[in-house]
N, C-alpha and C positions, 0 to 999 in steps of 0.2 A: 329642618327636622328637630333642629335642638327647641327655639322658639319655641315650637309647637309643645315640645314636651314639657320643656319648663312651665309655659303656660296652663297644659293640663297635668299637668302633678307638681306644684310647688313645694311639695316638703322632701325633703330627703327621706328615703326609705327605709335607711338602716337608723334614721333618728327616732323617726316610726316606731320600729321595733322594741324599741329603748322610751316609750312613750315620751320622744321630745319631738317639742316641733320647730326645726331649724330649715330654715328657707334654702332650698337647693339652690345651688350654684353651676352645680357640674352636671351635663348628658354621659353616663357611660353603659358602653353595651355591658350587658349579663353577661354573654360569651363573647371573649374576644376575640374579633373576625379576622384577624391576622391577613389584611388583605381580601378574604372575600368580600365582593359589592354583594352577594346578599343578602350576610349575617349585617352586614354596614348597614345598609339599606332598611333592613327588619323593625319597624316602628316597633315590633312585640319583643325585641332584643335591646330595648333602653331603658335604662331608668332612671332618675331624677336623686342625685346625692350633693351634699355641701361638700366643700373643695379637702375637710380632711377626713371623711370618708373614703371618696374619688383615691384622695393620696393613697390610704392605707391598703387601698382593694389590687390600685396597681401597683403598689413597692409587693404587696403578695405573687402578683401574678409574675412580678419579674423577677422578683430572686427566691421566689415559690417558701415564705416564709411560714 
């Protein structure tokens, strides 16, 4: 799933919103799956992000920043 996501969506979606073309290196679950296999394997729940944006999003989810 990771390889397919990055192949079909190679740019970081958050960077694209800022008109920046940064290659995505991470595949992120839009809605945290929290162990739910339905959300985990839902291809519509995936987005491509760069390392910086993925780390920021994860920190916000974990620390509620």
